[in-house]
N, C-alpha and C positions, 0 to 999 in steps of 0.2 A: 422336744419343745424348745424353741429358740427365744431367748430373752434379750431384748434390746438390739442394737445395731451391730455390735462388735463381739458378742459372745454367744456361745452355744449354751443354752441352759439345760433344763432337765429333759432327758430323752424320753420318748414315749415308753410306757411300761412294757416290759417284756418278761417272759417266764421261761424257766428251765423245767422240763418235764422228765420225771423218772418213770419209765414204763417197763414192766416185766417182760423178759424175752420168751418165757414159756409158762405153761400152766403151773409147772413145778415151782417156778420162781415167784408166782403170785402169792404164795404163802410167806415169802420172805420180805416183800415190800408192798407198799400201797400203790396200786395202779393209778397213774395219772397224777402223782404228787407234783404240785407246782411250787417253784421257788421264784417269787417275783423279785425283780431287781430294777433299780433306776440308775441311770448314767448321767453324770454331770460333767460339763466341760466349761469352766470359766476361765477364759484366757488361754493359758498354755498347757493345762493339765486336765486329764480325765480323772474322774472320781466315781466309784461305784458304791451303791448301798444295797444291801439285801434286806428285804422286809421280813418280818416274822410271819409265822404261820397264820396269824389272825388278820393279815392284810386283806382288805375286801376285793383286791384284784382290779380288773378292767371295768370299774363301775364309777358312778358319779362320786361316791364316797372315796374311792381310791384316788380319783383325780384331785379331790380336795386335799388329800394327804400329800400328793405330789407337789401341789402348789406351795404347801408349807415348807417343803424341802427346797424349793426354788428360792424362797425368801431367805432361808437359813444360809444357802450357798452364796447369795448375793451379799448378805450382811458380812460374811467372812471375806469375800473377795474384794468388796468395795468399802471396807470399814473406815479407811482413811480418805475416801474420795468425797468431794463435795456433793455429788449426786450419784444415783444408781439407775441402771436400766429399769424401765417400768412397763414395757410392752411385751406380752407373751404371745408367741405364735405357735400353734399346735396343728397337728393333723386333725382329721375329723373322727378320730377314734372314739370308741365307746367310753363314756364318762365325761367327755368334753362337750360333745354336741349330739343331739338326737339324730339317729342314722338317716332318716328320710327328710325331715323338715330342715335340718341344720341348725335348729334352735339350741342355744347354749343351755346346758343343764343347770338347774338352780344351785346345786351344791358347788359346781365349778365356778359359777358366777360369784357366789357368796365368798368362796375361798379367795378369789382374786381380789375382791373388795377388801376383805379382812387383812390382806397382806399388801395393800397399796399397789396392786398391779392391775393391768387391764388387758383385755384380749385384743389382738390385732384385728380380728374379723368382727369385733363387737359382739352383739347378742345373737347374730345369725350368720352362719358360715355356709349357707346354701350355695353361694357363688364359688366356693372353693372346691376344686376337684377332690373327689373322695380318695383317689389313688395318685400320689405324687412322691413316691419313695425316692425317685431319682433326683428330685430337687431338694428334699429336706436334708439338711446337714447331719442331723442326728442319725439318720439311717446309715450313713457312711460309717459313723462312729460305732454303731451297733454291729455292722458287718466286720469291722476290724476285730472286735471282741469275739464275735461268733466264730470266726476262723480260728482264733487261738484256743477258744474253748473246745472246738471240735478236735483240734490237734492234741489237746492235753487230756481228753476224756479218759478216765481210768478204764482198764479192761473190764472190771466188774463194777460198772457204773451204778448199778442199783444198790450197791452197798455204800455209796458216798453219802455222808450225812450233810445236813444243811450247813453246819459250820465248816466242814471240809470243802464244800462247794464254794462257800463264801471266800475261803482262803485262796482257792484256785482262781476264782474270778478276779480277786485283787492282784494276784501274780500276773494274770493276763493283762490287766489294766496297766500294771507297771511296765510290761513289755511294750504296750502301745505308746505310753508316754516316752519311753526310751527310743523307740525305733521309728515312730511316725510323726508327721507334722500336725500336731493337734492345734497349734496356734493358727497355722495356715487354714485348716478346716474351719475354725471358729470365725475367721474373717472372710469366708468364701461366699457369703450370700450374694453380694453384688456380682461376683464373677458368674455364678450360676444363673442369676437373673438375666445377665447379658446373653449367655448361651441359650437360655430359654427363648429370649426374644429373637436372637439370630436364627434359631431353628424353626421359628414360626409356631412355637408351642409344642414342638415335637419332643419325643423322649430324649433325655440326656444320658450320656454314657457314664453313669456312676453306679 
C-alpha cells in the first residue's frame, strides 16, 4: 500500500504458514496456522507488525484494520509536519476491491474516510491491472524480508511460536534497514513509472 508521493505506506497483507511435515507431526501442530503481518516504510526505515490470532485476514474487515495502522504510522512519521500524505494506492487484493467488478469494499471505503485518507483509484479500480507486482514498491520490500525469513527459518520450524516468529521477523527487518536502501525504494515510484512507459507497458525487472 503506497501512501502519498514520497513514502511507502502499509504493505499488502501477507501470512506466514506453519504446515506439518508428516502425519506424525500433525499431532504436534495445527495444520495451516497463519501468522498475518503488515510492513510499513515511512521514509528511511521499515517497520513490521504481527497481528494476533483473531485478525480477520485478507478480508474487508482486515483491510479496515490495515488502514488504521497506516494512519497511526503517518501520525508518528509526520507529527511535526504541516501536512501529511493523504492518498492511498493499493493493489486489487481481497478486502480492498471486489475481484471481478473492481468496486471498492464498503469497509475499506469507510475506513479511509474515518482516517482522512482517500483511494488513488477512487471507488472503482477496474481499470487497474490485477497483477502488477513488478511495479508496486511494497512487493520489493516484501521480497527483501521473505529472503531473510527463508534463510533464518529454524530447522524444526513447526515448533516456532508466534512470539518467536515475531522476534525473528523484526531481526530480519533490522537487517533490511541496515543493509538495503529503504529510502531509495520509498522514492522509486516515478522511476518505475518511467521504466513502465519506456517499456510500452511491459514487465519490469523487479
